[in-house]
N, C-alpha and C positions, 0 to 999 in steps of 0.2 A: 504494500500500500504506500509506504514512504517513497519508494522509487517512482511510482505513478505520480504522486504529488510533486516530486522534484521535476519530473518530465513536464507536467502540466505548467508549473511555474516558469520553467525555462522556455517552453513554447510560447507562453503569453508574453514574456519579455521580448522574445525574438519578433513576434508579430507587432508589438508596440514600437519596437525599434525600426522595423521596416516601414511602418506607416508614416513615421516622421521623416523618412529619408527620401521622399519622392524626387528631390532635386539634388541629391548628393552623389558622391562617388563611393561605391562600396569598397571595403577593405577587409583584410583579415590580419590578425596580429598575434604574436607569440611573445611571452615574457618569462624570464627566469629570475628569481630573486633569492637573496639571503636575508633571513630575518631573525627577530627575537620575539618570543612569546613571553609577555610579562609574567611575573610570579602570581600565583593564585593562592588565596587564603580561604579554605573551606572549613568552617567550624573549628578553627584553631589549628588546622593542619595546613602548613605552608608548602607549596610545591613550586620548585624552580625548574627551569628547562634549559637545555643546551641550545645554542643557536641552531636554526633549522633552515629549510628551503621551501620554496613554492614555485609552481609552474602554472601559467595561465594562458588561455587561448581566447580569442575574441573575434567576432564577426560584427562589422559595423558600417557606418556611413559617415563620410567626411563632407560637411556642408559649408566649407570655408573656415570661418572662425569657430564653428561648433561641430562636435562629433558626438554621435550616439552609438552605443554598442551593447551587445549581449556577450557576457564573459562567463567562462567556466574556469575553475581553478582547483588546485590541490596543494595543500600545505602540510608539512609534517615536522614535529618537534619531539625529541627524546627527553624523558625526565632526567634531570640532573641530580636533584636532591629533594628529599621529603623531610620536613622538620615538624615534630609534634612536641608542643610544650617547650620549645627552645632546644630540643635534643634531636640531632639528625637520626633518621631511621633508614636502614637499607631499603632501597626501592629501585625498581626499573620499570620501563614501559615507555609509551609514546602517546602523543595526541596527534590525530590527523583530521584535516578539515577539507571536505569537498564542497565547493561553493558555486552558486549560480547567481549572477548579478546583472542588472541593467545599469550602465554607466553613461554619464554625460561629461563632456570635456569642453573647455574653452581654450582655444589656441590663441596665444598672443602674437599676432603676425608682426614680423620685423623685416627689414630689408636685408636679410641674410639667410643662409641655409639653416640657421639655428632658430627654433621656435619654442619658447617656454609654454607650458600648459599647466592648468589646474583642472581638477575634476572631482566628481563624487559618484558614488554608486549605492544601490540598494538591492537586496535580494534575499537569498536564504543560504544557510550553511548547514551541512550534515556533519556532526562531530562524532569521532570514534576515539575511545580511550582504551588503548592497548587491546584493540579488537572488539571491545564492548561498545554497544551503541550509546553514544552520548546525547542523542537527540537532534532534532532539526530546529533551528532558530532563525530569526530574522538577522541578516547581516548588513553592515554598512561599511563604507570605506571613503577615504579622502585621498587624492593623489596630487602630486606636483612633480614637475620634472622638465626635461628638455628633449626636443626632437631634433635630429640632424638629418636633413634631406640629402641623401647621397645620389638620388636620381629622381625623375618625375614620379616614379612608382614605388620608391623604397625610402623609408624613414627609419633611422636607428633611434632608439629612445633610452634614456637613463632617468630614473626617478625614485621617488619615495612614496610609500603607501602606508597609511594608517588603516588597519582592518580590525573592526570590532563586531561583536554580536551581542544580542540583547540580554540574554541570561548567562553572563560570562564570569560571574564571581570576581570581577575586576581585571580580567585578562584581555589584553589587546595584542595584536601583532604589529610590529614596526618592521618594515621591509624596504631594503634597497634593491632595485631591480634594473635589469638590462633587457631590451627587447627590440623587435623589428616589426614594422607595419608595412604591408604590401597593398598598394592600391590596385584595384582590378580594372 
């Protein structure tokens, strides 16, 4: 049932994105990032994580200064340490997140091949805790970075992403990423 819900939300995001892009240029993009999942405090148990990674793919439309896209992503972080009552406790495991989001970007046009951008997104994330289902939650993100046009159809990107989810016990992902966007 959860997979059907995820598929339905992603399909809705894609339809909404394509409806707004009647006069845009379609593109697809891929991004790889390194990030930090902030510490989590659950009922007096503090969990810290090792740095992790994420990979994202997107299909969207470039309408000049504005872009809209549907994005899917996967992020994973290993448990570093668990502390209970101030005492470290041996633990292992990981947290992974599969996300589907609709994003909007504003490109700050300049007279150069470099284009700064800012953006935000909203969607859902499916969390897994060491293989156990952590639940599906609403996800949001804010992005900022630079695009570098290497040709009329290819843009390299470097940016920062702040990724959060609604019922997160104070956990957020801070990620630096590199990517490429191909105009069709």
